C-alpha positions, 0 to 999 in steps of 0.5 A: 214405059208410058203405056205400062205406067197408064195400065198399072195406074188403072190397076192401082186406081181400081185397087184404091177404090176397093180399099176406100169402099172396104174401109170407109164405105164410099169412094170417089165416084168420078174415078169409079165411073172411069174404072167401070167404063174401062171394062167395056173399052174393047178396041181403044185407039190408045192405052189412055183411051181405055179410061176415057183419057188420062183424066180417067186414071188421075187417082191411080197415077197419084197413088203410084207416085205415093207408093213409088216415092220414098215415103208411103203409107199403109193405105197405099201398100194395100192398094199395091198388094191388091194390084199385084194380086190382080196381075196374078189373077190376070195371068191365070185367067189368060192361061185358062181359055175356057174361063177367059171365053166365058168371061168375055161372053158374059161381058158381051151380054152386060155391055148392052145394059151398060150402053143403055144405062144413064150411069156407069154406076147404075145399081143393076149394072154393078150387080151384074158385073159383081155376079160375073166376078163371083162366078168366073173369078171368085171360083178360082184357086187363087182369090183376093182377100179384101181387108176392111171394116166388117160393117161395110163388107157385110153390105150387099151393095158395098160387096157388089161395088168391090167385086165390080171394081176388081173386075175393072182392075182385071181389065187393067191387068190384061191391058198391062200384060198386053203392053209388056207389063210383068210383076217381076220387072216392077223392081227394075221399072219402078224409077221409070214408072215413077217419072212417067206417072209424074210427067203424065199427072203434070201434063 
């Protein structure tokens, strides 16, 4: 349950960051760096190591607690909807070996640029990640629809960041499935995940 909670928090964090950009044109830079960095965490020692430690998913844990508690706002629900969409995308991609292999090969190429970059949010790196998402994910029959302010969703740099963060969300979706997470089980695991999120955030 601990690993499932951390991985789901990674999905929630990427989704919340996407929502922030789409509605306000900006997002938490620290959380975005942890989410983008998770894309290139291929052989982590633990689930939290994917995000550089629990601090890397603090935002995701907070959003989870907000949603899984009794009261939650519309903003939190939007992040949850995106997360469930990412989970569905992740399942479909895992079943498409050709697409999955092509996605991995392109990420291998971009990883070199990531290793050389001084910042995980380097404009060139973000642009390359956005291009990978557009070519391998946006071309699928099922696609995520992002809601927000048109003035932000028409800006190239904002759209690139949204796509790069959705790719980070997919990384967490793959991780979530690896540790046994399934969308249909959320209704049964909600209380346990809430308790785990509260404990992880406290510690």
